[in-house]
C-alpha positions as CSV (number, residue, x, y, z in Angstrom):
1,M,-23.7,10.4,16.5
2,N,-24.5,14.0,15.7
3,H,-22.9,17.0,17.6
4,I,-26.0,17.5,19.8
5,N,-26.0,13.9,21.1
6,L,-22.3,14.0,21.6
7,I,-22.5,17.2,23.7
8,A,-25.4,15.7,25.7
9,T,-23.5,12.5,26.4
10,T,-20.4,14.4,27.5
11,I,-22.4,16.7,29.9
12,G,-24.2,13.6,31.3
13,V,-20.9,11.8,32.1
14,T,-19.4,15.0,33.5
15,V,-22.3,15.7,35.8
16,G,-22.4,12.1,37.0
17,V,-18.7,12.0,37.9
18,V,-18.9,15.4,39.6
19,G,-21.9,14.2,41.6
20,A,-20.1,11.1,42.9
21,A,-17.0,13.1,43.6
22,S,-19.0,15.6,45.6
23,I,-20.4,12.9,47.8
24,F,-17.0,11.5,48.4
25,I,-15.5,14.9,49.3
26,Y,-18.4,15.7,51.6
27,H,-18.0,12.4,53.3
28,Y,-14.3,13.0,53.8
29,M,-15.0,16.4,55.3
30,L,-17.6,14.9,57.6
31,N,-15.2,12.4,59.0
32,N,-12.7,15.2,59.9
33,Q,-15.4,17.1,61.6
34,Q,-17.1,14.3,63.6
35,H,-15.0,14.9,66.7
36,S,-15.7,18.7,66.8
37,T,-19.4,18.7,66.0
38,G,-22.4,18.0,68.0
39,S,-25.1,15.4,67.4
40,T,-27.4,17.9,65.7
41,S,-24.7,18.8,63.2
42,L,-24.0,15.1,62.6
43,D,-27.7,14.4,62.0
44,D,-27.9,17.3,59.5
45,A,-24.8,16.0,57.7
46,H,-26.3,12.5,57.3
47,K,-29.5,14.0,56.1
48,R,-27.5,16.0,53.4
49,I,-25.7,12.9,52.4
50,A,-28.9,11.1,51.9
51,E,-30.3,14.0,49.8
52,L,-27.2,14.0,47.6
53,Q,-27.4,10.2,47.1
54,A,-31.1,10.5,46.2
55,E,-30.2,13.2,43.6
56,L,-27.5,11.1,42.1
57,E,-29.8,8.1,41.9
58,A,-32.5,10.2,40.2
59,L,-29.9,11.4,37.7
60,R,-28.9,7.8,36.9
61,L,-32.5,6.8,36.4
62,Q,-33.2,9.7,34.1
63,Q,-30.1,9.0,32.0
64,S,-30.8,5.2,31.8
65,Q,-34.2,6.0,30.3
66,Q,-32.5,8.0,27.6
67,K,-30.3,5.3,26.2
68,K,-29.0,6.1,22.8
69,K,-27.3,4.1,20.1
70,R,-23.6,4.8,20.0
71,K,-21.3,3.7,17.3
72,I,-18.1,2.1,18.5
73,S,-15.4,2.2,15.8
74,R,-12.2,0.3,16.1
75,R,-9.2,0.3,13.8
76,F,-7.2,-2.9,13.6
77,V,-3.8,-2.9,11.8
78,S,-2.3,-6.1,10.4
79,N,0.9,-6.5,8.4
80,D,-1.0,-6.1,5.2
81,S,-3.8,-3.6,5.8
82,T,-6.0,-1.6,8.2
83,Y,-9.6,-2.6,8.9
84,T,-12.2,-0.4,10.4
85,V,-15.0,-2.3,12.3
86,T,-18.2,-0.6,13.4
87,D,-20.5,-2.1,16.0
88,E,-23.9,-0.8,17.2
89,T,-24.3,-1.1,21.0
90,D,-26.7,0.2,23.5
91,T,-24.8,2.3,26.1
92,D,-25.8,4.4,29.1
93,A,-24.7,8.0,29.0
94,F,-23.3,7.4,32.5
95,S,-22.5,4.2,34.3
96,T,-21.1,3.6,37.7
97,A,-20.8,0.8,40.2
98,D,-21.9,0.7,43.8
99,T,-22.7,4.1,45.3
100,E,-21.4,3.3,48.8
101,I,-19.4,6.3,50.1
102,G,-15.7,5.9,49.5
103,D,-16.0,3.1,46.8
104,D,-14.3,3.6,43.5
105,E,-16.4,3.7,40.3
106,F,-16.1,1.0,37.7
107,Y,-17.3,0.9,34.1
108,D,-18.3,-2.4,32.7
109,C,-16.4,-3.0,29.4
110,S,-16.9,-6.8,29.2
111,D,-19.3,-6.5,26.3
112,S,-17.0,-4.2,24.3
113,E,-14.1,-6.5,25.0
114,S,-16.2,-9.4,23.7
115,V,-17.0,-7.5,20.5
116,I,-13.4,-6.6,20.0
117,A,-12.3,-10.2,20.3
118,E,-14.9,-11.3,17.9
119,N,-13.9,-8.6,15.4
120,E,-10.3,-9.6,15.7
121,I,-11.1,-13.2,14.9
122,R,-13.2,-12.1,11.9
123,I,-10.4,-9.7,10.7
124,S,-7.9,-12.5,11.0
125,D,-10.1,-14.7,8.9
126,E,-10.4,-12.0,6.3
127,S,-6.7,-11.5,6.2
128,N,-6.1,-15.2,5.7
129,H,-8.7,-15.2,3.0
130,L,-6.9,-12.3,1.2
131,D,-3.6,-14.2,1.4
132,L,-5.2,-17.2,-0.3
133,I,-6.6,-15.0,-3.1
134,L,-3.2,-13.4,-3.6
135,K,-1.6,-16.8,-3.7
136,E,-4.0,-17.9,-6.5
137,V,-3.2,-14.6,-8.3
138,D,0.5,-15.3,-8.2
139,E,0.0,-18.8,-9.5
140,A,-2.1,-17.5,-12.4
141,A,0.6,-14.9,-13.2
142,N,3.0,-17.6,-14.1
143,G,0.9,-18.4,-17.2
144,D,-0.7,-16.4,-19.9
145,F,-2.6,-13.2,-19.2
146,D,-6.0,-13.9,-17.7
147,I,-8.7,-11.2,-17.8
148,E,-10.3,-12.8,-14.8
149,T,-7.2,-12.3,-12.7
150,Y,-7.1,-8.6,-13.7
151,S,-10.8,-8.2,-12.8
152,K,-10.3,-9.9,-9.5
153,L,-7.4,-7.6,-8.6
154,Q,-9.4,-4.6,-9.8
155,T,-12.0,-5.5,-7.3
156,L,-9.5,-6.1,-4.5
157,V,-7.7,-2.8,-5.2
158,N,-11.0,-0.9,-4.5
159,L,-11.5,-2.8,-1.3
160,H,-7.9,-2.6,-0.1
161,Q,-6.7,0.8,-1.5
162,D,-3.7,1.1,0.8
163,N,-2.6,-2.5,0.8
164,V,0.8,-2.6,-1.0
165,E,0.6,-6.3,-1.7
166,V,-2.7,-5.9,-3.6
167,I,-1.5,-2.7,-5.4
168,W,1.7,-4.0,-6.9
169,R,0.0,-7.2,-8.1
170,F,-2.6,-5.0,-9.7
171,A,0.1,-3.0,-11.4
172,R,1.6,-6.3,-12.7
173,A,-1.8,-7.3,-14.0
174,C,-2.1,-3.9,-15.7
175,Y,1.2,-4.6,-17.5
176,Y,0.1,-8.0,-18.8
177,H,-3.3,-6.7,-19.7
178,A,-1.8,-3.7,-21.6
179,E,0.6,-5.9,-23.4
180,A,-2.3,-8.2,-24.5
181,T,-4.4,-5.2,-25.8
182,A,-4.0,-4.1,-29.4
183,D,-6.1,-0.9,-29.1
184,K,-3.6,1.8,-28.2
185,S,-6.2,4.0,-26.5
186,I,-7.5,1.2,-24.3
187,R,-3.9,0.1,-23.6
188,R,-3.0,3.5,-22.3
189,T,-6.1,3.7,-20.1
190,I,-5.0,0.4,-18.5
191,L,-1.5,1.7,-17.9
192,L,-2.7,5.0,-16.4
193,E,-5.1,3.0,-14.1
194,G,-2.2,1.0,-12.7
195,I,0.1,4.1,-12.4
196,G,-2.6,6.0,-10.5
197,H,-3.0,3.3,-7.9
198,C,0.7,2.9,-7.5
199,E,1.3,6.7,-7.0
200,R,-1.3,6.8,-4.2
201,I,1.0,4.7,-2.0
202,I,4.3,5.1,-3.7
203,E,6.0,6.4,-0.5
204,I,5.7,2.8,0.9
205,P,9.2,1.2,0.5
206,N,8.4,-2.0,-1.4
207,A,10.6,-3.4,-4.2
208,E,7.8,-5.0,-6.1
209,L,5.7,-1.8,-6.0
210,F,8.7,0.3,-7.3
211,K,9.4,-2.3,-10.0
212,W,6.0,-2.5,-11.5
213,Y,5.4,1.2,-11.2
214,A,8.6,1.8,-13.1
215,I,7.5,-0.8,-15.8
216,L,4.2,0.9,-16.3
217,L,6.0,4.3,-16.5
218,G,8.2,2.8,-19.2
219,L,5.3,1.6,-21.3
220,N,3.5,4.9,-20.9
221,G,6.6,6.6,-22.4
222,D,5.4,5.4,-25.8
223,Y,2.6,8.0,-25.6
224,L,4.8,11.0,-24.5
225,A,6.6,13.7,-26.4
226,T,10.4,13.6,-26.3
227,A,10.7,16.1,-23.4
228,D,8.2,14.2,-21.3
229,K,9.6,10.9,-22.3
230,I,13.0,11.9,-21.0
231,K,11.5,13.1,-17.7
232,N,9.5,9.8,-17.5
233,G,12.7,7.8,-18.1
234,D,14.5,9.6,-15.3
235,R,11.6,8.7,-12.9
236,F,11.8,5.1,-14.2
237,K,15.5,4.9,-13.4
238,N,15.0,6.4,-9.9
239,Y,12.4,3.8,-8.9
240,I,14.4,0.9,-10.3
241,I,17.4,2.0,-8.3
242,K,15.3,2.3,-5.2
243,A,13.9,-1.2,-5.8
244,I,17.4,-2.6,-6.2
245,E,18.5,-1.1,-2.9
246,I,15.7,-3.0,-1.2
247,Q,16.0,-6.2,-3.3
248,P,19.5,-6.4,-4.8
249,D,19.2,-10.0,-5.9
250,D,16.2,-9.4,-8.2
251,C,17.5,-10.2,-11.7
252,E,14.6,-8.5,-13.4
253,L,15.5,-5.2,-11.8
254,H,19.1,-5.4,-13.1
255,Y,17.7,-6.1,-16.6
256,L,15.4,-3.1,-16.4
257,L,18.3,-0.9,-15.3
258,G,20.3,-2.2,-18.2
259,R,17.4,-1.3,-20.5
260,F,17.4,2.3,-19.2
261,K,21.2,2.6,-19.6
262,Y,21.0,1.3,-23.1
263,E,18.3,3.7,-24.1
264,I,20.2,6.7,-22.6
265,A,23.4,5.6,-24.3
266,N,21.4,5.5,-27.6
267,L,20.0,9.0,-27.3
268,S,20.4,11.0,-30.5
269,W,22.0,14.5,-30.6
270,F,18.6,16.1,-30.8
271,E,17.3,14.1,-27.8
272,R,20.3,15.0,-25.7
273,K,19.8,18.7,-26.6
274,V,16.2,18.4,-25.3
275,A,17.5,16.6,-22.2
276,S,19.9,19.5,-21.5
277,T,17.0,21.9,-21.2
278,L,15.3,19.7,-18.6
279,F,18.1,18.7,-16.4
280,S,21.0,20.6,-14.9
281,E,23.0,17.4,-15.6
282,I,22.0,15.2,-18.5
283,P,21.4,11.6,-17.6
284,S,24.4,9.7,-18.6
285,A,25.0,6.0,-19.3
286,S,27.2,3.9,-21.6
287,H,26.7,0.7,-23.5
288,D,29.4,-0.9,-21.3
289,E,27.3,0.0,-18.2
290,A,24.2,-1.5,-19.9
291,L,26.2,-4.7,-20.6
292,A,27.2,-5.0,-17.0
293,C,23.6,-4.8,-15.9
294,F,22.6,-7.5,-18.4
295,D,25.4,-9.7,-17.2
296,T,24.3,-9.2,-13.6
297,A,20.8,-10.2,-14.5
298,I,22.0,-13.4,-16.2
299,R,24.3,-14.2,-13.2
300,L,21.3,-13.8,-10.8
301,G,19.4,-16.3,-12.8
302,K,17.5,-14.6,-15.6
303,R,18.4,-15.5,-19.1
304,S,16.0,-14.8,-22.0
305,L,16.1,-14.2,-25.7
306,Q,15.2,-10.6,-24.9
307,I,18.3,-10.0,-22.8
308,D,20.5,-11.7,-25.4
309,L,19.0,-9.4,-28.0
310,F,20.0,-6.3,-26.0
311,I,23.4,-7.7,-25.4
312,S,23.8,-8.1,-29.1
313,K,22.7,-4.5,-29.6
314,C,25.3,-3.3,-27.1
315,Y,28.0,-5.2,-29.0
316,I,26.9,-3.6,-32.2
317,A,27.0,-0.1,-30.6
318,L,30.5,-0.9,-29.3
319,K,31.5,-2.1,-32.8
320,Q,32.3,-5.5,-31.5
321,Y,30.6,-7.1,-34.5
322,S,32.1,-10.6,-34.1
323,R,30.6,-10.9,-30.6
324,A,27.3,-9.4,-31.9
325,V,27.0,-11.9,-34.7
326,N,27.7,-14.9,-32.4
327,S,25.1,-13.6,-29.9
328,L,22.5,-13.2,-32.7
329,K,23.2,-16.7,-34.0
330,G,22.7,-18.0,-30.5
331,I,19.3,-16.4,-30.3
332,L,18.2,-17.9,-33.5
333,D,19.3,-21.3,-32.4
334,Q,16.9,-21.1,-29.4
335,P,13.3,-22.3,-29.8
336,V,10.4,-19.9,-29.4
337,V,9.0,-20.5,-26.0
338,A,7.9,-17.3,-24.2
339,A,5.5,-14.6,-25.5
340,G,7.4,-12.2,-27.7
341,D,10.1,-14.7,-28.7
342,E,8.9,-14.6,-32.3
343,K,9.4,-10.9,-32.4
344,V,12.9,-11.3,-30.9
345,H,13.7,-13.9,-33.5
346,A,12.6,-11.6,-36.3
347,E,14.7,-8.7,-35.1
348,A,17.7,-10.9,-34.5
349,S,17.5,-12.3,-38.0
350,T,17.3,-8.7,-39.5
351,L,20.4,-7.6,-37.4
352,L,22.3,-10.7,-38.4
353,N,21.8,-10.2,-42.1
354,K,22.9,-6.6,-41.7
355,Y,26.0,-7.0,-39.6
356,S,27.3,-10.4,-40.8
357,G,29.2,-8.5,-43.6
358,Y,31.0,-6.4,-41.0
359,I,33.2,-9.3,-40.0
360,S,36.4,-9.4,-42.0
């Protein structure tokens, strides 16, 4: 509805209400004066009431002939998202009930209530349908990367831009898609797409959102200069810690925090010098702290060749070569099962050959 129609409708309603109120007040005054006025005054009063009623009826007739389409917009909030439903209805600019003097006015809302009920049912069906889609997406995520899953979530993310359950799953799909993409330029485009969607709703406290946002930040660090990489790493750490505060039993989060601590502990002198220009206090972490995080991840149920490899690297950094060699041998004794296991085997083999001679 444009501004002119809105003003016209507002004036129409106001005039109608004032007209009805005037009759009521006039009638009230008349009752108070009946004992003190003569029959002539009484006849004049009744005549005036009839004239006012006729004027009001004429106003109603005029307005009923000028019906306009009015958009009725409702917002419905569910646990997952907010829907806006628009319904086109014919409405009178002014509506009232019986015009008997002293009666209250009533506005018929039964049609609107029916529309709202129907829309609530439809929205409930849409929500259930979305839940089923997300369940299918989660099942597909347990296997290898599927471009169809990424495309499906890309569509959903445009339809449900503020739905955190859709956004974090899309971020996860961006991670798998980026990891499966060889072209570095395309890979970064995918990462930035996921990061952008996460940042739009990053204030929502959700452990999965924080986790996958941090993961994408970590991968994007490969494209940054040293100074930006350190800033990026600090942001990574902050969101991983926020996620752990919400979901402390998530083994993947503790593994990721261990990775951060390991990388910080491994910073070179030059990198620390750069960090000192960016932070009043240089991010600090030790290999022992990283080991503690990896141990927590294993205790909570996540054991992988990747974690064992970083545990081995921590032992090497701490010059605990005997433990490192035993850990590396354990890695090579395990079969290649998950994606990336071959790369872990290759690196473990290289480290074993290098540090086996360190054992006396």
